[in-house]
C-alpha positions in Angstrom: -4.2 2.9 -7.5 -0.5 2.3 -7.3 2.5 0.9 -9.0 6.3 0.7 -8.4 9.2 1.0 -10.8 11.9 -1.1 -9.1 10.6 -4.7 -9.6 13.1 -5.1 -12.5 16.6 -3.8 -11.9 17.2 -0.2 -12.6 20.5 0.1 -14.5 20.6 3.5 -16.2 20.1 7.1 -15.2 16.6 8.3 -16.1 15.2 4.7 -16.3 13.2 5.0 -13.1 11.7 8.3 -14.2 10.8 6.9 -17.6 9.0 3.9 -16.0 7.2 6.3 -13.7 5.9 8.6 -16.5 5.0 5.6 -18.6 3.1 4.1 -15.7 1.1 7.3 -15.2 0.3 7.4 -18.9 -0.9 3.9 -18.9 -3.1 4.8 -15.9 -4.4 7.9 -17.7 -5.6 5.7 -20.6 -7.1 3.1 -18.2 -9.0 5.7 -16.2 -10.2 7.5 -19.3 -11.5 4.3 -20.9 -13.3 3.4 -17.7 -14.7 6.8 -17.1 -13.0 7.0 -13.7 -11.4 10.1 -12.2 -8.6 10.7 -9.7 -9.6 12.3 -6.4 -7.2 15.1 -5.6 -8.6 15.8 -2.1 -11.3 14.8 0.4 -13.9 17.0 -1.4 -13.4 15.0 -4.6 -13.9 11.8 -2.6 -17.0 13.1 -1.1 -18.4 14.2 -4.4 -17.6 10.8 -6.0 -19.4 9.0 -3.1 -22.4 11.3 -3.3 -22.7 10.6 -7.0 -22.0 6.9 -6.8 -19.1 7.4 -9.1 -16.0 5.2 -8.7 -12.8 7.2 -8.2 -9.2 6.5 -7.3 -6.4 8.1 -5.4 -3.2 8.0 -7.4 -0.2 6.5 -5.6 3.2 5.3 -6.4 5.3 2.9 -4.2 8.6 4.5 -3.6 10.3 7.7 -4.9 12.9 6.0 -7.1 11.6 8.2 -10.0 13.0 11.3 -8.4 16.7 10.2 -8.9 17.7 13.2 -6.7 15.5 15.7 -8.6 13.1 17.2 -6.0 11.4 19.2 -8.7 10.0 16.0 -10.2 7.6 15.8 -7.3 5.8 18.9 -8.7 5.5 17.1 -12.1 4.1 14.1 -10.4 1.7 16.2 -8.4 0.5 18.0 -11.6 -0.3 14.5 -13.0 -2.4 13.6 -10.1 -0.1 12.0 -7.5 -1.5 12.4 -4.1 -0.1 9.4 -2.1 3.7 8.6 -2.1 5.3 5.6 -0.6 8.7 6.9 0.2 10.5 3.5 0.0 10.1 0.1 -1.6 12.2 -3.0 -2.0 15.4 -1.5 -3.3 17.5 1.6 -2.7 16.9 4.5 -5.0 19.9 5.9 -7.0 19.9 8.8 -4.5 18.9 7.0 -1.3 15.9 8.1 0.7 16.2 5.9 3.9 16.7 2.4 5.1 14.3 -0.3 3.9 13.1 -2.7 6.6 14.0 -5.8 4.6 17.6 -4.7 3.7 20.7 -4.3 5.8 20.6 -0.7 7.3 23.3 1.5 5.8 22.0 5.1 5.7 21.4 5.6 9.4 17.6 5.9 8.9 16.2 8.8 6.8 18.6 10.5 4.5 18.8 14.2 4.0 17.2 13.8 0.6 14.5 11.7 2.1 13.8 14.4 4.6 13.6 17.0 1.7 11.1 14.7 -0.1 8.8 14.6 2.9 8.9 18.3 3.3 8.1 18.9 -0.4 5.2 16.4 -0.1 3.9 18.4 2.8 4.3 21.6 0.8 2.6 20.3 -2.3 -0.2 18.3 -0.7 0.8 14.7 -1.0 0.2 12.1 1.7 3.4 10.4 2.9 3.4 6.6 3.3 6.2 5.1 5.3 5.6 1.4 4.5 8.8 -0.4 3.8 10.8 1.9 6.1 12.7 0.6 9.1 12.1 2.0 12.6 15.0 4.5 12.4 13.7 5.9 9.1 10.1 6.1 10.4 11.1 7.9 13.6 13.2 10.4 11.8 10.4 11.0 9.3 7.9 11.7 12.1 10.2 14.5 13.3 10.3 16.1 9.8 6.7 15.6 8.7 4.3 18.5 9.2 1.2 16.2 8.7 0.3 12.8 10.0 1.8 9.9 8.0 0.4 6.6 6.8 1.9 3.1 7.1 -0.4 1.5 4.7 0.5 -2.2 4.9 1.9 -3.9 7.9 0.6 -5.6 11.1 1.6 -6.3 14.6 4.7 -8.6 15.0 2.7 -10.6 17.5 0.1 -11.7 15.0 2.0 -14.2 12.8 -0.9 -16.5 11.8 -0.7 -20.3 11.2 1.4 -20.4 8.1 5.0 -20.7 9.2 6.5 -20.0 5.8 4.5 -16.9 5.4 5.3 -15.8 8.9 9.0 -16.1 8.3 8.8 -14.0 5.2 6.5 -11.4 6.7 8.2 -11.0 10.1 10.6 -8.2 9.1 7.7 -6.3 7.5 5.7 -6.1 10.7 5.6 -3.5 13.4 6.1 -3.8 17.2 3.6 -2.5 19.7 6.1 0.1 20.8 6.7 1.3 17.3 3.0 1.4 16.5 2.4 3.6 19.5 5.1 6.0 18.3 3.3 6.3 14.9 -0.1 6.7 16.5 1.1 9.3 19.0 2.2 11.4 16.0 -1.3 11.2 14.6 -0.5 8.5 12.1 -2.6 5.6 10.8 -1.5 2.0 10.3 -3.0 -0.3 7.7 -3.4 -4.0 8.5 -2.3 -6.5 5.8 -4.4 -9.6 5.0 -1.3 -11.6 4.3 -1.1 -13.3 7.8 -4.8 -14.1 8.1 -6.1 -17.5 6.9 -9.7 -16.5 7.4 -11.8 -13.3 7.4 -12.2 -13.7 11.2 -8.5 -14.0 11.7 -8.0 -10.8 9.7 -10.6 -9.0 11.9 -8.8 -10.3 15.0 -5.5 -8.8 13.6 -7.3 -5.5 13.2 -8.6 -5.8 16.8 -5.1 -6.5 18.1 -3.8 -3.3 16.6 -6.8 -1.3 17.8 -6.1 -2.6 21.3 -2.6 -1.2 21.1 -3.0 2.2 19.3 -6.7 3.0 19.5 -9.6 3.1 17.1 -8.5 6.3 15.4 -5.2 5.0 14.1 -6.0 1.8 12.3 -7.3 1.2 8.7 -7.7 -1.7 6.3 -4.3 -2.3 4.7 -3.6 -1.5 1.1 -1.3 -3.6 -1.0 -4.4 -5.6 -1.9 -4.9 -6.6 -5.5 -8.3 -6.7 -7.1 -6.9 -8.7 -10.1 -3.8 -10.8 -10.7 -0.5 -9.0 -11.4 0.1 -7.9 -15.0 1.9 -10.3 -17.3 3.5 -8.9 -20.4 2.8 -10.7 -23.6 6.6 -10.9 -24.0 6.9 -13.1 -20.9 7.7 -16.6 -21.9 7.1 -18.3 -18.6 6.4 -17.9 -14.9 8.7 -15.7 -12.9 9.9 -16.8 -9.5 7.3 -15.8 -6.9 4.8 -14.6 -9.5 1.2 -15.6 -9.0 -0.5 -17.9 -11.5 -2.7 -16.0 -13.9 -6.4 -16.3 -13.4 -9.4 -15.9 -15.6 -10.7 -12.4 -16.0 -7.4 -10.8 -14.8 -6.2 -7.4 -16.0 -3.6 -4.8 -15.3 -4.5 -2.8 -12.3 -1.2 -1.0 -12.3 -0.2 -2.9 -9.2 2.5 -4.9 -10.9 4.1 -6.6 -8.0 6.1 -9.5 -6.6 5.2 -9.4 -3.0 5.3 -12.4 -0.8 2.7 -15.0 -1.7 1.7 -18.5 -0.6 1.5 -19.9 -4.2 2.3 -23.4 -5.4 4.1 -23.4 -8.7 2.5 -26.7 -9.7 -1.0 -25.3 -9.5 -2.0 -24.2 -13.0 -3.9 -21.1 -14.2 -7.4 -21.0 -12.8 -6.8 -24.1 -10.7 -9.1 -24.5 -7.8 -6.0 -25.0 -5.6 -5.0 -21.4 -6.3 -8.3 -20.0 -5.0 -8.3 -18.8 -1.4 -4.5 -18.5 -1.3 -3.2 -15.6 0.6 -2.0 -12.8 -1.6 -4.2 -13.7 -4.6 -6.9 -11.7 -6.2 -8.7 -9.8 -3.4 -12.2 -11.2 -4.0 -10.6 -14.7 -3.7 -8.6 -14.0 -0.7 -10.0 -16.7 1.6 -11.3 -20.2 0.9 -15.0 -20.2 0.5 -15.3 -16.5 0.2 -18.7 -15.6 -1.2 -18.7 -11.8 -1.2 -16.3 -9.1 -2.2 -13.3 -8.3 0.1 -14.7 -5.2 1.8 -18.1 -6.9 2.5 -16.4 -10.0 3.8 -14.1 -7.9 6.1 -17.0 -5.8 7.5 -19.0 -9.0 8.3 -16.0 -10.4 10.1 -15.4 -7.2 12.0 -19.1 -7.2 13.2 -18.6 -10.7 14.4 -15.5 -9.6 16.2 -17.4 -7.0 18.2 -16.7 -3.8 16.3 -19.5 -1.3 16.1 -20.7 0.3 12.9 -19.1 3.6 13.9 -15.8 1.9 14.6 -15.9 0.0 11.3 -16.6 3.4 9.6 -13.4 4.7 11.0 -11.3 1.7 10.2 -13.0 1.1 6.8 -12.2 4.6 5.5 -12.7 7.4 8.0 -9.2 7.3 9.5 -7.6 7.3 6.1 -9.8 10.2 4.9 -8.8 12.2 8.0 -5.1 12.1 7.2 -5.6 12.3 3.5 -7.5 15.5 4.1 -4.8 16.8 6.5 -2.2 16.2 3.7 -4.2 17.7 0.8 -6.4 20.4 2.3 -5.8 23.8 0.9 -4.4 22.4 -2.4 -6.0 22.1 -5.7 
């Protein structure tokens, strides 16, 4: 369960931290009303699974909220944060490293970014290097005491059939050489659904990464919405790049403006919006009849993955590095 604070421009000192704490409070209320708890470690996940009780891991996409104050990580940890994406779209007020979609200007990981990774390791927070360029990733791997996650990317050789989407996504993808560097350090790489027009194409993208780094270093990518992005009642009209609202939508906390293949002329709930890449997860692909996870597992079986391999990709590999990051912490 994640959110970011930098979708709207951050203008004033303290604004990022205010958005962060407000976001956590909103999630506190949401979880309480739904009788869902945060899992702080692997034991919590196992307990939730045993009891058939939904649970979430609290994440935030980028450390803008720190604003140079390393002690705020402890505050975030005490409020349940266990997964931190170091970077997002924009530079933090005190930069952390170079973002892969922006011109490089920090030489990779900054000194403060390195301190953040070390503090995450000390506290027990999984570090996610999505949105980081190669230089930032490689420097982070030298600093990190535990394996890292790159939660949403894909091989730069798997561009799909949608030329417009491929052009947008290309800077966000990882090369075979870079993927091996992450895997050799024990890391795990999540495969995005954004460049797959069908479930089978998605499974083939997963297979392509497994062929490069091995079965123990691949997972199903996050950055996958279960409902449409939140729209404030104060919004008077569609924002550029924003998805059309759909019936039954709600605020998952994942308030984002990631690349989408949406058509602005398609109205809310239009059949033309169903199946578009980047929409609600359970309507990811045209003709999808089952939930995202079930659909992906079925496609992976058809692609030749065994049940044990699907267990690793479908959660086991993530659980391993989540445990490595959080073990020994409350």
